[in-house]
C-alpha positions as CSV (number, residue, x, y, z in Angstrom):
1,M,116.2,96.6,119.2
2,N,115.2,96.5,115.3
3,K,116.4,99.9,114.4
4,T,115.2,101.2,111.0
5,K,117.5,103.0,108.9
6,L,116.6,107.1,107.7
7,T,117.7,107.1,104.1
8,H,118.1,111.0,104.5
9,I,120.4,110.8,107.1
10,D,124.0,109.5,106.6
11,E,126.3,107.9,108.8
12,N,127.5,110.9,110.5
13,G,123.9,112.2,111.2
14,T,124.0,114.4,108.4
15,S,120.7,115.5,106.0
16,R,121.2,114.4,102.8
17,M,119.2,113.8,99.3
18,V,119.3,110.1,98.4
19,D,121.7,109.1,95.8
20,V,119.1,107.0,93.5
21,S,121.6,106.8,90.5
22,E,122.0,103.0,90.7
23,K,118.1,102.5,90.9
24,E,116.2,101.0,88.3
25,V,113.6,103.0,86.8
26,T,110.4,101.4,87.5
27,E,106.5,102.7,87.1
28,R,105.7,104.1,90.3
29,I,102.1,104.7,91.9
30,A,101.0,106.6,95.1
31,V,97.5,107.1,96.3
32,A,97.2,109.2,98.9
33,H,94.0,111.0,100.9
34,A,92.5,114.3,102.7
35,R,89.3,115.0,104.2
36,V,88.0,118.7,104.6
37,T,85.0,118.5,107.5
38,M,83.1,121.5,107.4
39,K,79.5,123.0,108.3
40,S,76.7,121.5,106.4
41,E,76.0,125.0,104.7
42,T,79.4,125.3,103.4
43,F,79.1,121.6,102.0
44,K,75.7,122.8,100.5
45,L,77.6,126.4,99.2
46,I,80.2,124.3,97.4
47,M,78.3,121.3,96.1
48,D,76.1,124.6,94.5
49,K,79.2,125.8,93.1
50,K,77.8,129.4,94.7
51,V,80.9,130.3,96.6
52,T,81.9,133.8,95.3
53,K,85.7,133.1,94.5
54,G,84.5,130.4,92.1
55,D,84.2,126.3,91.2
56,V,86.0,125.8,94.7
57,L,86.1,121.6,93.5
58,G,87.6,122.7,90.0
59,V,90.4,125.2,91.4
60,A,91.4,123.1,94.5
61,R,92.0,120.0,92.0
62,V,94.3,122.5,89.6
63,A,96.1,123.5,92.8
64,G,96.6,120.0,93.5
65,I,97.8,119.1,90.2
66,M,100.1,122.0,90.5
67,A,101.4,121.0,93.8
68,A,102.3,117.6,93.2
69,K,104.9,118.8,90.1
70,K,106.3,121.3,92.4
71,T,106.8,118.7,95.4
72,N,110.3,118.8,95.1
73,E,110.5,122.8,95.4
74,L,108.7,122.5,98.5
75,I,110.3,119.7,100.9
76,P,114.0,119.7,100.5
77,M,115.4,116.2,100.3
78,C,112.5,115.3,97.4
79,H,114.1,114.6,93.8
80,P,112.7,116.8,90.8
81,L,110.4,113.9,88.7
82,N,108.8,114.0,85.0
83,I,105.5,113.1,86.5
84,N,103.2,110.9,83.8
85,S,99.9,112.0,85.7
86,V,98.0,113.7,88.5
87,K,94.4,112.8,89.0
88,I,92.6,114.6,92.3
89,D,89.5,112.7,93.0
90,Y,86.7,113.4,95.5
91,T,85.1,110.7,96.8
92,N,82.4,110.1,99.9
93,N,81.3,113.1,100.1
94,N,78.6,114.0,102.2
95,Q,76.9,116.8,103.8
96,D,79.8,118.2,105.8
97,S,82.7,116.7,104.4
98,I,84.9,116.9,101.0
99,E,87.0,113.1,100.6
100,I,89.9,113.9,98.6
101,T,91.8,111.4,96.9
102,S,95.1,111.9,94.6
103,E,96.9,109.3,92.4
104,V,100.2,110.2,90.6
105,K,102.3,108.0,87.9
106,V,105.5,108.1,87.4
107,S,108.6,106.2,85.5
108,A,111.6,107.1,87.6
109,K,114.3,105.5,89.9
110,T,112.2,107.1,93.0
111,G,109.0,107.1,94.2
112,V,105.8,109.7,94.3
113,E,104.6,109.3,97.7
114,M,105.4,112.9,99.0
115,E,104.1,114.6,95.0
116,A,100.7,112.5,96.3
117,L,100.5,113.6,99.5
118,T,101.7,117.0,98.7
119,A,98.4,117.1,95.9
120,V,95.8,116.0,98.5
121,S,97.7,118.9,101.3
122,I,97.7,121.6,98.9
123,C,93.6,120.7,97.5
124,A,92.3,120.7,101.2
125,L,93.7,123.9,102.0
126,T,92.7,125.6,98.5
127,I,89.0,124.5,99.3
128,Y,90.0,125.6,103.1
129,D,90.8,129.2,101.5
130,M,87.9,129.7,98.8
131,C,85.3,129.1,101.6
132,K,87.1,130.7,104.8
133,S,85.1,133.6,104.4
134,A,81.9,131.4,105.1
135,D,83.6,129.1,107.5
136,R,86.4,129.4,109.5
137,S,86.1,126.2,111.7
138,M,86.7,123.8,108.8
139,L,89.0,121.0,109.7
140,I,91.7,119.2,107.2
141,S,92.3,115.9,108.8
142,E,93.2,112.4,107.9
143,V,95.7,113.4,105.3
144,Y,97.8,109.9,104.6
145,L,99.2,107.4,102.0
146,V,96.7,105.2,101.0
147,K,99.0,102.9,98.7
148,K,102.3,102.9,96.7
149,S,103.8,100.4,94.4
150,G,106.9,100.5,92.4
151,G,110.4,100.1,93.1
152,K,112.6,97.7,95.0
153,S,110.5,98.1,98.1
154,G,107.1,96.9,95.8
155,T,103.7,97.4,97.3
156,F,102.8,99.0,100.5
157,I,98.8,99.1,101.3
158,N,98.0,101.2,104.3
159,K,95.9,99.4,106.8
160,I,94.1,102.6,108.2
């Protein structure tokens, strides 16, 4: 049986932050995805910028960027990173859903997968928060890592 080694667990089974001091600094990029599904009326309110709390997609974009920068404060074993860039895009939108994509870049000794995933998650939660008075049945789904590059393990592309 092939056991995958969990890097955040030491030989005694104790949680730990991974020691990255011996790793090389490389450019690392991670892309993540999330979807928010809603009533078509809610989608129209967002697209027409008629939600009473303001520009939903603009505010959600800023929230996602802020979240990426604070990931280490939210997820205990994440290293603090000096992120080079965070991009949030809305793609493949249709009458009842908004797809969110984040791309996070850093030159560091550790990757930015968690930052990219945090960005799309908080972006989706912000959309929900700003629109919940119109539609409490919104569904946040399909949160996943699309791809990552850099570091010793190289490139990963999700085959979902």
